[in-house]
C-alpha positions as CSV (number, residue, x, y, z in Angstrom):
1,M,9.2,25.8,28.1
2,N,6.6,26.1,25.4
3,E,9.1,27.4,23.0
4,K,11.4,24.4,23.6
5,K,8.5,22.0,23.1
6,G,7.6,23.8,19.9
7,I,11.1,23.5,18.6
8,I,11.3,19.8,19.5
9,D,7.9,19.2,17.8
10,E,9.1,21.0,14.7
11,L,12.3,18.9,14.6
12,F,10.3,15.7,15.1
13,H,7.9,16.6,12.3
14,L,10.8,17.6,10.0
15,F,12.6,14.4,10.6
16,C,9.7,11.9,10.7
17,Y,7.4,13.4,8.1
18,N,9.9,14.2,5.3
19,S,11.3,10.7,4.8
20,H,8.6,8.1,5.5
21,M,5.5,8.8,7.6
22,K,2.6,6.6,8.6
23,L,-0.8,8.2,9.1
24,R,-4.1,6.9,10.2
25,P,-7.4,8.3,8.7
26,R,-10.1,9.7,10.9
27,K,-11.8,6.9,12.8
28,A,-15.3,8.4,12.5
29,R,-15.0,8.7,8.7
30,T,-13.9,5.0,8.6
31,I,-16.6,3.7,10.9
32,I,-19.7,5.6,9.4
33,P,-20.1,3.4,6.3
34,Y,-19.9,0.2,8.4
35,V,-22.6,1.6,10.8
36,I,-24.9,2.5,7.9
37,I,-24.6,-1.0,6.3
38,Y,-25.1,-2.5,9.8
39,L,-28.3,-0.6,10.4
40,L,-29.7,-1.5,6.9
41,I,-28.9,-5.2,7.4
42,V,-30.4,-5.3,10.9
43,I,-33.6,-3.7,9.6
44,V,-33.8,-5.9,6.5
45,T,-33.2,-9.1,8.6
46,Y,-35.8,-8.1,11.2
47,F,-38.8,-8.5,8.8
48,P,-38.2,-12.1,7.5
49,I,-38.2,-13.4,11.1
50,G,-41.6,-11.7,11.5
51,F,-42.6,-8.2,12.5
52,V,-43.9,-8.7,16.1
53,W,-43.7,-6.5,19.2
54,P,-42.0,-7.3,21.6
55,P,-39.2,-8.9,19.6
56,T,-38.8,-12.7,20.0
57,L,-35.7,-14.7,20.9
58,Y,-34.8,-15.1,17.2
59,H,-34.8,-11.3,16.7
60,Y,-32.3,-10.9,19.6
61,L,-30.1,-13.7,18.2
62,S,-30.1,-12.2,14.8
63,L,-29.3,-8.7,16.2
64,G,-26.5,-10.2,18.4
65,A,-25.0,-12.1,15.5
66,W,-24.9,-9.0,13.2
67,T,-23.6,-6.9,16.1
68,I,-20.7,-9.2,16.8
69,G,-19.9,-9.6,13.1
70,F,-19.9,-5.9,12.4
71,T,-17.9,-5.1,15.5
72,L,-15.2,-7.3,14.1
73,F,-15.5,-5.7,10.7
74,I,-15.2,-2.2,12.2
75,Y,-12.2,-3.2,14.3
76,V,-10.4,-4.7,11.3
77,G,-11.4,-1.7,9.1
78,V,-10.0,0.8,11.6
79,R,-7.0,-1.2,12.7
80,Y,-5.7,-2.1,9.2
81,N,-6.3,1.1,7.3
82,S,-3.4,3.6,7.1
83,Y,-1.3,5.7,4.8
84,E,2.4,5.8,4.2
85,I,3.7,9.0,2.7
86,H,7.0,8.7,0.9
87,K,8.9,11.4,-1.0
88,S,7.5,10.3,-4.4
89,H,4.2,8.4,-3.6
90,I,1.5,7.6,-1.1
91,V,0.9,4.0,-0.1
92,H,-2.7,3.2,1.1
93,L,-2.6,0.1,3.3
94,K,-6.1,-1.3,3.2
95,G,-6.2,-4.7,4.9
96,Q,-3.9,-6.9,2.9
97,A,-4.0,-4.5,-0.2
98,R,-1.4,-1.9,-0.9
99,L,-2.5,0.8,-3.2
100,T,0.2,3.2,-4.5
101,Y,-0.5,6.7,-5.8
102,N,2.5,8.5,-7.3
103,F,2.6,12.2,-6.7
104,S,3.8,12.7,-10.3
105,S,0.5,11.2,-11.6
106,I,-1.8,13.6,-9.6
107,L,-3.1,16.2,-12.0
108,Y,-5.9,17.9,-10.1
109,I,-6.7,18.2,-6.4
110,D,-10.3,19.3,-5.6
111,I,-9.6,21.6,-2.6
112,P,-13.3,22.7,-1.9
113,Y,-14.5,19.1,-1.9
114,T,-11.6,18.0,0.3
115,N,-12.2,20.8,2.9
116,K,-16.0,20.2,3.0
117,H,-16.0,16.4,3.2
118,K,-12.6,15.8,5.0
119,T,-11.7,13.4,2.2
120,L,-8.8,14.1,-0.2
121,L,-10.2,14.0,-3.7
122,F,-7.6,14.0,-6.5
123,Y,-7.6,13.0,-10.2
124,T,-4.8,11.1,-11.8
125,D,-3.3,11.5,-15.3
126,Q,-5.7,8.8,-16.4
127,G,-8.7,10.9,-15.4
128,D,-9.6,8.6,-12.5
129,A,-10.9,10.0,-9.2
130,R,-9.3,8.8,-6.0
131,Y,-10.7,9.4,-2.5
132,L,-8.6,9.2,0.6
133,V,-10.0,10.0,4.1
134,L,-7.9,12.7,5.7
135,D,-6.0,12.3,9.0
136,P,-7.0,14.4,12.0
137,K,-4.2,17.0,11.4
138,N,-4.6,17.2,7.6
139,I,-1.0,16.2,7.1
140,L,-2.0,14.0,4.1
141,L,-3.5,17.1,2.3
142,T,-0.5,19.3,3.2
143,K,2.1,16.8,2.0
144,T,0.1,16.0,-1.2
145,L,-0.1,19.7,-2.1
146,E,3.7,20.1,-1.4
147,R,4.8,17.1,-3.4
148,A,2.4,16.9,-6.3
149,K,4.3,18.9,-9.0
150,N,2.1,18.3,-12.0
151,V,-1.1,19.8,-10.6
152,I,-3.1,21.8,-13.1
153,S,-6.1,24.1,-12.8
154,K,-9.7,23.0,-12.9
155,E,-10.2,24.5,-16.4
156,E,-7.1,22.8,-17.8
157,F,-8.2,19.5,-16.3
158,Q,-11.7,19.9,-17.9
159,A,-10.1,20.7,-21.2
160,K,-7.9,17.6,-21.0
161,F,-10.6,15.3,-19.8
162,P,-14.0,16.7,-20.9
163,R,-16.0,13.5,-20.0
164,V,-14.9,13.6,-16.3
165,K,-17.3,15.5,-14.1
166,L,-15.8,17.5,-11.3
């Protein structure tokens, strides 16, 4: 039974992931920046109201307003953030924005950084760094390594772009 399920999974992955596949980044990596900004704003807005203990009604109203607002921001940030992997490019859907990265323009993929931070870091033929949060199964990294044909070594990239710090 497990062998049949493995074959079915392989066929599913082969069919779905080789033509056009939609991936979602890790939710925790998407939520963390929102939580950090939320905590900073709550702390900063606590002091203009007045530092008193126990907190007053205005403190609770301020905290409630920020909590509701950031809950909506987090929902939108997680819900409308995804990747589409095509044969020749990656489309990053970020809210209403569509960012396209061609595999042919990827020159260097920083594997140690990617494995450590669970964020795909690659450099384009313009010398620009691009960061994409990985999906839970690292399919984005695997497909990028398979389909990026112009990848060069770190030394070659440094020689081509000496001002870019890796």
